[in-house]
N, C-alpha and C positions, 0 to 999 in steps of 0.2 A: 566400532564402533567406535570414532574419537566423542571425547567429553569434553568442551572447552567448561572453563571457570564459569559459573554465573555472576550475575553482572551485580555487585554489592546495593542491592534496592533491596533486597527481601525482606528488610523489617517495615519499609515502607507500607505493605501489601496488604489488602484485605482478604479474610481467609477463602473465598469463595473464587479467587482466581485461580487457586492449585486443586480444581476441577479438571484441568486440564489435563489426559493419558500423557505424562511427557514420558515415558519407560515403556519398552516392548512388551507383550506377552509373553509369559515366564517360556512357553513353549520356543515363542521366539530367539526368547535374549538366550536361551540352552542351543539354539543350532541358527547360528550367527553367519552372514555369509563366509569369513575367514574358513571357518568351518567345513567347507566345501560342497560336494555332493547328498543329498538327503537319499535317506533308504525309504522305500516303499511303505515303512509303516509312519514313520515320521512323517512323507510327502499326505497320505492319508489325516493324521489327527489335522499336519499344519492346514490342509486345505477348509477342514474343518470349521477350524478353529477363526483361521483368518475369512471363515463367510460368515462370521458370526455364530456358531451353532449356540442352541444355550446348551450350559455347561454340563445339566443335568440328563440331557439326552444327546451328547455324545457316543456313551458305549451303544446305543441303541443301533445311533448312525452310522459306526463301526459295524457294529453287524451286518444293515443290511447290504454295506459294503462288502460285506465277507459273502453273502448269500450272491450275488450279482458275480462276484469271482468267481462264484461256485460253479455256476450257470453257464459260465464262459469256458470255465473247464471241461465242462459237461459235451459242452458242443463243438471244443476244437478236436474232442477225443477220437481218435484215429486219423486227424489232419495233417499230413507231414508237410505240405507247402506252407512257408511262415507267410507269403500274402495273403495264401486262405483262411488262415487261421487270423491275421489281423482282419480280413474283413469280417470273420465270424463276428471278433469282437465288436466293432462296432452293430453288425446286425443286433446283436443281444443288446447292446445299449439300446436300442432304439427301440425294445420291443418295452422299454420302461419310460423312454421320453414321450414327451405330449406334444406341447407347443414350442414353440421359437417364441422367446421376447428377448428382444433386443437389449432391456436392461438386466436381467435375471442372470447376474454372474456369482451366485452362490448358489455352491453346490448340498448344502444341506437341504433347502429350498428343492434344489432338482431332487433328491431323492424324496423329498415333502409330496410332491403334485409334480411333477415330470417336466414344469418350463424351464427350460435354459437356454442359453446363450452361449458363443463361439467359446466363451473362457472355458464358462465353468463344465460345458462338453468335454471341452478337451483335456479339461484338468482329468475328469471324470474316466475318458480312455484312457487316458496314459496309465492312469493307476489299473484298468482291468486288464491293459496289456501286457504293462508287466509283469502281472497277477501271473500270468500266461508263459512269461517265458521270453518274449520279445520287447526288441530295444526299439524306445519311444525318447522321441524329443520334440520339443515345441517351434513349433514357426509362429514369428511377428510379422506382419504388412502394416500398412499404416493404418489402418484401422478392426484392422478383424486378425486371427489366431486360428490357427489349427495344431494338428501332429502330424509328425514324418518320422516312419517307420523303416527302419535300416535292415535291410534282409544280410543274412549272411555269404551269398554273394556278392555284398559287396556296393548292391544298390540301394535305391531309397524311394521310399511311396508316399507321397502327400494320403494325407487322411484329414479331410473336411467335416468335422464332427458334428453340424449342424446338420445332416441329411444322412437320410440310411446309405443314400447313395451314392457317400463321398470318400471310398476305399480308391485309389489311382482314379482320382475323380474327371481329370481328362479326357477318357477313354469313354465316357456313358453319357449315354443319350438321356437318361435318367435323371442325372445329376444335373445340368443344367436348367433342367425343366422346373427342380425341386430348389435349387440352391437361391435362383432369384428372389424365392419370395423373403429370402433374408436381408436383401439390401446390399449384400459384398458382393464385389467382383470376386474371381478367383485370382489368385497370383499364383503361374506356374513355376515351375523348377528352374528354365530358364531363367526366370526374370530375377536376377541378382541384384537391381537398384530396386526391385520392389518388395523384397521380403529379406529376412534374416532368420537364423536361428539361436533361440533363444533356451536357456538352462531350466530347469524345473522351479528354479528360486523367483525366474521373470516370470514364469509365466503363473504362480502366483500372484507376486507383484503388479499383475495385468489383471488378475482380480481384485486388490487393493484399488486399482487405480479405481476401477470401475466403480466401487463401492465407494471411493472418495469421489469422484464426481456427482453422485447419489446425494450422498450427504451433503455435501456443496451444493448441489440445485434445493436443498431442501432446510438450508440454513444450520445444518447441524455442524459447526463447524468447530466445537471442540470432539466429535465425535473422527472429523477430516484429520485433524493432526493427529488425534492414536495412531490410527490404518497410516498415516504417513512416515511415522515412524518407526512400527512394523514394518512397514517395504524397507526402507531405508536399511533397518538392522537384518533385514531379511538376505537383500542382492548389493547392496553397499554399490550399485549404481550409476553415473552423473544423470541416467534419467530417473531414480528413485532420491537421487541429490536434489531435482529439481522440484517433485513432486514433493519433498518438504518445504524448501523455501514457498513452492505454492499455495500450501494446506497456510502456512503460517501466515501469508501475505490475506489469502483467503478470511479467514478468524478477525485480523487486523481491521479488514473495514466496516464492518458492523459495529465497531470500541469505536474507530475515530469518527461515526457518522452521531453514535450516542454520545462522544464527550465524555467516553470510562477514558478519563486520561492513568488510574492509579493498572485499570484492567491492561493500557496499553504498555503501561512500563512490566508490568507481569508477563507480558505475553510476549515482548521482547529478551525476557532477560531466559524466559524457557526456549527462545527461539537460540539468543546462541548460544545458551549453553548445546545445544546441539550441531549447530553449524558452525560456529565461529563468528566473528564479526565481519559478515558477507555483504558484497553491496547493498542488498536487497535488506536487511536490517537495516542498517546506517539510514538507507533512504527513509523506510517504514520509521525510526525513531524521528528524523526530524520534521516528516511528516508530524509525528504525536506531541513533540516539542513544541514546534512552532502553531499547530493547531490548540494545545493547551495554554500558551502562554498569553495569544491573541484571547483567548476566551475569556483569558484573567483581566487582562488589560480591559477592553471593551465593558465589565462589571466594574472595572475602577480599584480592581483590588493586587496593586501593582506589587505590595512586595509578595504578596503568595505566587506571583507571578517568576521574582525572582529567584522564589524558592524551587518553585515547581522547576527554574532551568537548571539548576544546581543539583537538582536529580539526574536529569537528562545529561547533563556535561559529567555528573559523574562515572556515567555507563562509557564514555571512555566512544563513543558510537558517534557522536559528531564532530563534526571538523571545527580546527581551533577561528577560522573564519568565519561557519554557519554560528556560534558560541557569540562571538560577538556583533556579528551580525544581528541576534537577537538581544544581546543586552544593552546594545544600542538603540533599538528600539522600545525597550521596555524601562529607558532613562527617558527616552524621549516621550512615550506618552507619561509619564509621570512629573516630569516636565512641565511640558504642555497642559495638563491638567492645575498644577502648581500655581502655574506665573497669572492666571485668569483671575487669583484673588489677591495677590500680591502688588507693591507701588511697582514703578517703571524699575528705579533703581534695585529694588527686591529681586525682583523677575530678572535681569541683568545677572546678579551675582548669580542665581542660580541655574542660568545659564552655562554664567564659565565654567564653573565646576564642574558641571554636566563635560564640560568642553574638555576642559583641563585634566580630567579624569579618562578620557579617551573613549566616556560613553556617545559622546555627541561629537558631527562632524564638521568643518568650521561651516560647509554650507550650511547647512543645518541651523547652525549659529547664528548664521546671520540674517538667517532667514525669520527665526523667533523673534530675537530684537529688533528687527523691522518692524514684524507684531506686536511688541511689546509697547515700543514708543509712536509706531504709529495708532495704536489703539488711544493711547493716551493724547496724541494731536489731535483725534478724533473731539474727545471729549472733551476738550479746552474750547475745540473752536463753537462744538454744539451751548459749552458754559460763554464763551465771553467772545466768541467769534473769532474771524480767521488772524486778526493782529495778534491774541492772544497764543492761538499754533504757531507761529511764526516766531513770536517772541522765545516760546521754551525749545522752537526746533535749533535756535541759534545759540542756544544755550548749551546745545549736550554738546560732548567731545566728537572732535573730526573724525574720528573711525564712525560715530552714528549718522552725523552730518551727511556721510558718503555713501550711506546704502544707496543703492540704487530706486529700493523703492522708496525710500525716505526723501530722495534727491525729485522724485518724481510726486510724490506726494504735497513736497514743501513748497514747489511751482501751482502747486493748485492755490495751497494756500494764500501765496501769495498772490495771485489773479486773483482769488476773490477777496483777500482784503484790497487790491488797486479798485476794483469795483466801489466795493464801498466808499474811499476814501471820494474814489471819482462822484458817485452820489452827494455826499454829504458836501461834495465842494461846487458841485452846481449848486446846488439849493440854497449854501451859504451865498454864492454870487449873485444867483436868481434875489435874492432877497437884499441885493445890496451889502451883503456884511466882505468886502473885499479882500480886507486886513486880513480873516480869520479866516477864507474861503485859502489866500494865500500861506497864509501859514501852516494851514491841513495839510496840505500841497509837501513844504518844505517838507515838514516833520513826518511826513511816512515816505518819500522820498529818500531819508535816511538809511531806512530798511529795505526801500522797493527800490534803489538806486535805475534798475533795469525795468520798471515798470516802463512800456511805450504810453500807455493812455496816461498816467501822473504826466509822464514829461510835456504831451504835449494839451495836457490844461494848461502847465507852468508856462507853457509858449502862449496859452492864448491869454492868458491873464494876462501878462508880461506885455502883450502888444500893446504900443503907444494906442 
């Protein structure tokens, strides 16, 4: 199994993240996929250890299997027909099996309690049958597993190990009646699309897959990763690789929900050391980086957001576009927060600095400039009236005055000013202060030359 270089972030991580088991069990490491076929003793030991059997009870379980093997030898004594031997082994097995349980995939539990599912029973049948010299392989279907006995005459016979009537199952009425209780559908030999022969390693991989599913359902994601590592080391198939990636994905979900950013960094470091920078690892990195940055931004921890982003950037898992997008977001939050307490000119300088550094788009620059100067226009209008807002607006650089939001605001303030002038004019005129009324119109029209309201007032006042 290939090991990739770990991400250069381990110095940042708390000690607790290293509770993940990312190394295979010693027995698995001693018999990796590249080693090929497993002998019977190794198959037995692996089936027990991968089941999760307690180390202190391994010898007891091995002795129990040996006892069952001896029973098989005794029962087949004198039987020369291989098919008869294979069926006898199944019958011996079912003298010990008590009840079918869909999720009971562990061989040690089968030995202790007699409960079983298709995988645990297939593993133990394979062990017993091989102990009496039979050639056995495993078969996998969409959601089921069973065994296949290869006879010396070149024929092969299915053995459905979840029922005592499972030898050559298509020939027995009793099988049909009993097998339906398992919830599976028997896939006959001719259905090549629905079944495939798998290796011993892959059968043990199914045992691990079932245990992974149970660990995941119980929220034991740390255990799930260790089991996935065992499976990948043991069989090194595409299916095992996908299960390894899925285990890390499952472990990432609660960390993301809990906001455990450093846990996310640790998890991705472990993942990439095993899988390399696969797309799924990159997507997880982007999720953690994005969520962590946003969390810090909403709390006003802008410098921490930058440091956190740098940690993820150093992993090499983020694209240049993602990094730049997030840097822009951080800069935007920082600038937007800062300009709330700055004067318009100071705020504009800060906005332009962010734009010049490449951390702000042109459109966002214009938006923030419009906001900054727009707020100042509102402040002056409230303090001194619309004329003060208009005088301030026309004092600004042409680029600022041309901003669409400020053009629109300018029209509103100019109209409000014209209304105020009109009301003053009407009051003065009605009071007989005609000269003062005309002068107020003429003064305002210097700044409001397009005001139709004031033009009408002037025309009315100028009429003979």
